[in-house]
Phi, psi and omega in degrees: 000137178272126170273123177239131186277335178282155170280141181258125179262128181223166183274332181223174186289332178290328172300312180300314180301308177306314176291331175303333185273355179244340186223142171260094186199164174288128179236116182260125173263131184274345181061048180063234180280358176299342174296332179304334187241355184268083186290324178298311181294325173294326174296313182298317177300314179298317175304315181297315180307327183269341191255280187263350189085163184233151174235119176268121178232103174239166178303162179272008182273177184295331174296314177296327174298313181293325176292307182303319179292312177307311184292313181301323179287323186278336181264106188269339178220169182104187182261108177246121177234158186241131169247125179248129173269149175294162175274110176237124184277143180157196182211135187299152183295328183278347178269147176281335186222150176289168182293169182311317189264352175084011188248156176289143168268183179308312185298342179264359188269147171288162180308315179305303183298325174291312185299317179299324186287330178289323189287321180296336179273356181076030177254108182234174183311134175269144170265349183255027174287133181285152172293139181273087183252002178267120184233179175301320181298314175305314179307311178306305189292333177270000179086008178274359171208149179081000178236174185289335174258009181308307185298324176294322182290322181296313180302319178295328176293307179304326176292310180311315192268003177070040177256150179304149179292316180267088178237143175282161181301324177291325176293318186291311183295328175299309179296314177306322183289343173281334191265324183201176167266177182296333182287315181287331170296319170307312182297307186304314181294321177302315184288327179295319182296343185267343180286000000 
């Protein structure tokens, strides 16, 4: 498994599932053209571009190119890298028909092809990936979930860290794990309670 410190941007949930077996990284799904109207997700992508950097990995068809272009244009600063997959014609196993252009997407590619695409882009295993020690239990113990004031405390934390306001608990845990360890989160929450 390749450990990648940058957040990887993919088009769909099946791309994320496929990539999860290959890389240890934050993977953000654009939901295809849904990214064009999703300001919160775009805010999250911009956040990652400024902090860890992002890797855009879309299909090689015209829709993938359009989504890639939109994200590149919408992210004005930070580290944006592109991984391009080759044009391989075929059909994904779960589909009854090939795509409109007849090309395999990220979800349909074999491990070797995907690994080579990352290597060609100069993205290899990172040694500085933080341990993921913030869990749902951590959130509960710190009062960020399960309590009467949890929602308010989470919003204060997200604002302090420059994160979008509307994030699911799972997304917040994923982001926090890329930013800090549980001890640093504990200190941050303690400081927020004193404000």
